[in-house]
VEXDREN-2710 file (C-alpha; in Angstrom, 1 decimal):
% VEXDREN-2710
k/r/px/py/pz
1/UNK/23.1/20.5/-7.3
2/UNK/24.9/20.3/-4.2
3/UNK/24.7/16.4/-3.4
4/UNK/26.2/14.0/-5.9
5/UNK/23.6/11.3/-4.5
6/UNK/20.9/13.6/-4.9
7/UNK/22.0/14.7/-8.2
8/UNK/22.3/11.0/-9.4
9/UNK/18.8/10.4/-8.0
10/UNK/17.3/13.2/-10.1
11/UNK/19.2/12.3/-13.3
12/UNK/17.7/8.7/-12.8
13/UNK/14.1/10.1/-12.4
14/UNK/14.4/12.1/-15.6
15/UNK/15.9/9.1/-17.5
16/UNK/12.7/7.0/-16.2
17/UNK/10.4/9.5/-17.1
18/UNK/12.0/10.0/-20.6
19/UNK/11.9/6.3/-21.0
20/UNK/8.1/6.3/-20.1
21/UNK/7.6/9.3/-22.4
22/UNK/9.4/7.0/-25.3
23/UNK/7.4/4.2/-24.7
24/UNK/4.0/6.1/-24.9
25/UNK/4.9/8.2/-27.9
26/UNK/6.9/5.7/-30.1
27/UNK/6.8/2.1/-28.9
28/UNK/3.0/2.1/-28.1
29/UNK/2.2/3.8/-31.4
30/UNK/4.1/1.2/-33.4
31/UNK/2.9/-1.8/-31.4
32/UNK/-0.5/-0.8/-30.6
33/UNK/-0.4/-3.0/-27.4
34/UNK/-2.2/-1.5/-24.4
35/UNK/-0.5/-3.9/-22.0
36/UNK/2.6/-1.3/-22.5
37/UNK/0.6/1.2/-20.4
38/UNK/1.4/-0.8/-17.3
39/UNK/5.1/-0.7/-18.1
40/UNK/5.0/2.9/-18.8
41/UNK/3.5/3.4/-15.4
42/UNK/6.2/1.2/-13.8
43/UNK/8.7/3.9/-15.2
44/UNK/6.8/6.8/-14.0
45/UNK/6.7/5.1/-10.4
46/UNK/10.4/4.6/-10.5
47/UNK/11.0/8.2/-11.7
48/UNK/8.7/9.5/-8.8
49/UNK/10.6/7.3/-6.3
50/UNK/13.9/8.6/-7.6
51/UNK/12.8/12.1/-7.3
52/UNK/11.7/11.4/-3.6
53/UNK/15.1/9.9/-2.9
54/UNK/16.9/12.8/-4.4
55/UNK/15.0/15.2/-2.1
56/UNK/15.5/13.1/1.0
57/UNK/19.5/12.8/0.4
58/UNK/19.6/16.7/-0.1
59/UNK/17.6/17.1/3.2
60/UNK/20.2/14.9/4.7
61/UNK/23.3/16.6/3.1
62/UNK/21.8/20.0/4.6
63/UNK/21.1/18.3/8.0
64/UNK/17.5/18.9/7.7
65/UNK/17.1/15.1/8.2
66/UNK/19.7/13.7/10.8
67/UNK/19.2/10.0/10.4
68/UNK/17.6/8.4/7.4
69/UNK/16.3/5.0/7.8
70/UNK/16.7/2.2/5.1
71/UNK/12.9/1.2/5.8
72/UNK/10.8/2.2/2.6
73/UNK/7.8/3.1/4.7
74/UNK/9.8/5.3/7.2
75/UNK/11.3/7.2/4.3
76/UNK/8.0/7.6/2.7
77/UNK/6.7/9.1/6.2
78/UNK/9.6/11.4/6.4
79/UNK/9.0/12.6/2.9
80/UNK/5.3/13.1/3.6
81/UNK/5.6/14.6/6.8
82/UNK/9.1/16.5/6.9
83/UNK/10.3/17.2/3.5
84/UNK/6.9/18.1/1.8
85/UNK/6.0/20.5/4.7
86/UNK/9.5/22.1/4.8
87/UNK/9.6/22.6/1.1
88/UNK/5.9/23.3/0.7
89/UNK/5.3/20.7/-1.8
90/UNK/1.6/20.6/-2.9
91/UNK/-0.7/17.9/-1.7
92/UNK/-1.6/17.1/-5.1
93/UNK/1.7/15.5/-5.7
94/UNK/1.4/13.5/-2.7
95/UNK/-2.0/12.4/-3.9
96/UNK/-0.7/11.6/-7.4
97/UNK/2.3/9.5/-6.2
98/UNK/-0.1/7.3/-3.9
99/UNK/-2.3/7.0/-6.9
100/UNK/0.5/5.7/-9.3
101/UNK/1.7/3.5/-6.3
102/UNK/-1.9/1.9/-5.9
103/UNK/-2.1/1.1/-9.7
104/UNK/1.4/-0.5/-9.6
105/UNK/0.3/-2.7/-6.4
106/UNK/-3.2/-3.7/-8.1
107/UNK/-1.3/-4.7/-11.2
108/UNK/1.0/-6.8/-9.0
109/UNK/-1.9/-8.6/-7.1
110/UNK/-4.6/-8.7/-9.8
111/UNK/-6.2/-11.8/-10.7
112/UNK/-7.2/-10.6/-14.0
113/UNK/-6.1/-8.1/-16.7
114/UNK/-7.5/-7.5/-20.2
115/UNK/-7.4/-5.4/-23.1
116/UNK/-10.8/-3.5/-24.1
117/UNK/-10.3/-1.7/-27.3
118/UNK/-7.4/0.8/-26.7
119/UNK/-7.8/0.5/-22.9
120/UNK/-5.9/-1.9/-20.7
121/UNK/-8.0/-2.9/-17.7
122/UNK/-6.9/-4.2/-14.2
123/UNK/-9.5/-5.9/-12.0
124/UNK/-9.0/-6.5/-8.5
125/UNK/-10.3/-9.4/-6.5
126/UNK/-13.7/-7.9/-6.4
127/UNK/-13.5/-7.2/-10.0
128/UNK/-13.6/-3.5/-9.8
129/UNK/-11.8/-2.4/-12.8
130/UNK/-8.9/0.2/-13.2
131/UNK/-8.8/1.1/-16.9
132/UNK/-5.6/2.6/-18.3
133/UNK/-5.7/4.7/-21.4
134/UNK/-3.2/6.4/-23.5
135/UNK/-4.5/9.8/-22.6
136/UNK/-4.8/9.0/-18.8
137/UNK/-1.1/7.7/-18.8
138/UNK/0.0/10.7/-20.8
139/UNK/-1.5/13.0/-18.1
140/UNK/0.5/10.9/-15.4
141/UNK/3.7/11.4/-17.4
142/UNK/3.2/15.3/-17.5
143/UNK/2.2/15.3/-13.8
144/UNK/5.4/13.1/-13.0
145/UNK/7.6/15.6/-14.9
146/UNK/6.0/18.5/-13.1
147/UNK/6.8/16.8/-9.7
148/UNK/10.5/16.3/-10.9
149/UNK/10.8/19.6/-12.0
150/UNK/9.6/21.0/-8.6
151/UNK/12.1/18.8/-6.8
152/UNK/14.8/20.2/-9.0
153/UNK/13.7/23.7/-8.2
154/UNK/14.3/22.9/-4.5
155/UNK/17.5/21.1/-4.9
156/UNK/18.9/23.8/-7.1
157/UNK/17.7/26.8/-4.9
158/UNK/20.7/28.6/-3.6
159/UNK/20.5/28.9/0.2
END
């Protein structure tokens, strides 16, 4: 990888996704506490954000992006509308990133969360339910790994 900042961000993304995987496959199995599913998704979200930051830093180094704002919203817009188009990042990844972000935001604002069997359920203010299951969170981890690998391919590409 060319940029040390980009490299550190990608390494951080990989560490976060490894932590999420460990929590899912080891900690959750031994504690059997579905509340951990939210914590796992928080790690997934951190991993996704680190991978995005790594790509943005890579684009800055290559002078594709000249001025990178400190504002998170602006950075997200640059990622979606410039980096994704330039590097041909699939729309399914953007949809996935938004889904994870919305679940985390729902968790932070939720008036009620509860366990129902092996599911952890987050309710919004209108009591619409967002159930988290081991299987769904496992799929989210796999999708996040795929996204991180896609970012690695871009950064590692010889230009």
